[in-house]
C-alpha positions in Angstrom: -1.3 -12.9 2.6 -3.5 -10.1 1.3 -2.6 -6.5 2.0 -5.8 -4.2 1.7 -4.8 -0.6 1.8 -6.5 2.7 1.5 -7.1 6.2 2.9 -9.5 8.0 5.1 -10.2 11.6 5.8 -11.6 12.1 9.4 -11.8 15.3 11.3 -9.8 17.1 8.7 -6.9 14.7 9.0 -5.7 12.2 6.6 -5.2 8.6 7.6 -3.7 5.6 5.7 -5.1 2.1 6.6 -3.5 -1.1 6.0 -5.0 -4.4 6.6 -3.2 -7.9 6.5 -5.6 -10.9 5.8 -3.9 -14.1 6.6 -4.9 -17.8 7.0 -8.0 -18.6 9.0 -9.3 -15.5 10.7 -6.0 -13.7 10.9 -6.5 -10.0 10.5 -4.0 -7.3 11.5 -4.9 -3.8 11.0 -2.5 -0.6 11.1 -3.5 3.1 10.8 -1.4 6.0 10.2 -2.5 9.7 10.9 -0.7 12.5 8.9 -0.2 15.7 10.8 0.8 17.5 7.6 -0.6 18.1 4.2 -0.3 15.0 2.0 -1.9 14.0 -1.3 -4.2 11.0 -1.7 -1.5 9.2 -3.8 1.2 9.7 -1.0 -1.3 8.1 1.4 -2.0 5.3 -0.8 1.9 4.6 -1.2 2.3 5.0 2.5 -0.3 2.4 3.3 1.1 0.0 0.8 4.6 0.4 2.3 3.3 -0.2 5.9 1.4 -3.3 4.6 4.5 -4.6 2.8 6.8 -4.2 5.7 4.2 -5.9 8.1 3.7 -8.9 6.0 7.4 -9.2 5.4 8.1 -8.9 9.2 5.5 -11.8 9.7 7.4 -14.0 7.4 4.9 -13.9 4.3 6.6 -15.2 1.0 3.5 -14.2 -1.2 1.3 -11.2 -1.1 -1.4 -9.7 -3.0 -2.0 -5.9 -2.4 -5.5 -4.7 -3.0 -6.2 -1.0 -3.3 -8.8 1.2 -4.6 -6.0 3.6 -5.9 -5.9 2.9 -9.6 -3.2 5.5 -10.1 -0.8 3.7 -7.8 -1.5 0.2 -8.9 -1.0 1.0 -12.5 2.2 3.0 -11.7 3.7 -0.2 -9.9 2.6 -2.4 -12.7 4.3 0.0 -15.0 1.2 0.9 -16.9 1.2 4.5 -15.7 4.4 6.9 -15.8 5.4 8.2 -12.4 5.9 11.8 -13.0 6.1 13.5 -9.6 9.6 13.2 -8.0 8.0 12.5 -4.5 5.8 9.7 -5.9 8.9 8.5 -7.8 10.6 7.9 -4.4 7.6 6.1 -3.1 7.4 4.0 -6.2 11.1 3.0 -6.0 10.6 1.9 -2.2 7.6 -0.1 -3.1 9.2 -1.8 -5.8 12.3 -2.7 -3.7 9.9 -3.9 -0.8 8.0 -6.2 -3.2 11.1 -7.7 -4.5 11.6 -9.3 -1.1 8.7 -11.6 -1.7 8.9 -14.8 -3.8 5.5 -13.5 -5.4 3.8 -10.2 -5.1 0.7 -9.4 -7.0 -1.4 -6.2 -7.4 -5.3 -5.9 -7.7 -7.3 -2.9 -8.2 -10.5 -2.9 -6.1 -13.6 -0.6 -6.7 -15.0 1.2 -3.9 
């Protein structure tokens, strides 16, 4: 199952978007609106967590997360250090959630 996650700024509000792509024409989209100030990286991690939880809840055993956030992808791969404490909490939650799958891959996509 593919998880495509990203962010959107609309009407001065930040949104996270998670899309699950499965077999056939299966597509599930989830959007979260933030009513408080968040960073782009926080929104990317939130979208990733939502996608992982949706995929796990649907019984997926393998996932590929695709994101245009090079920072998040490289942090989760261990290529970039996570310096901010808040992002460190997101990082640990993502790693714990990824461990629930038999196989979890990460892919950076360009906008």
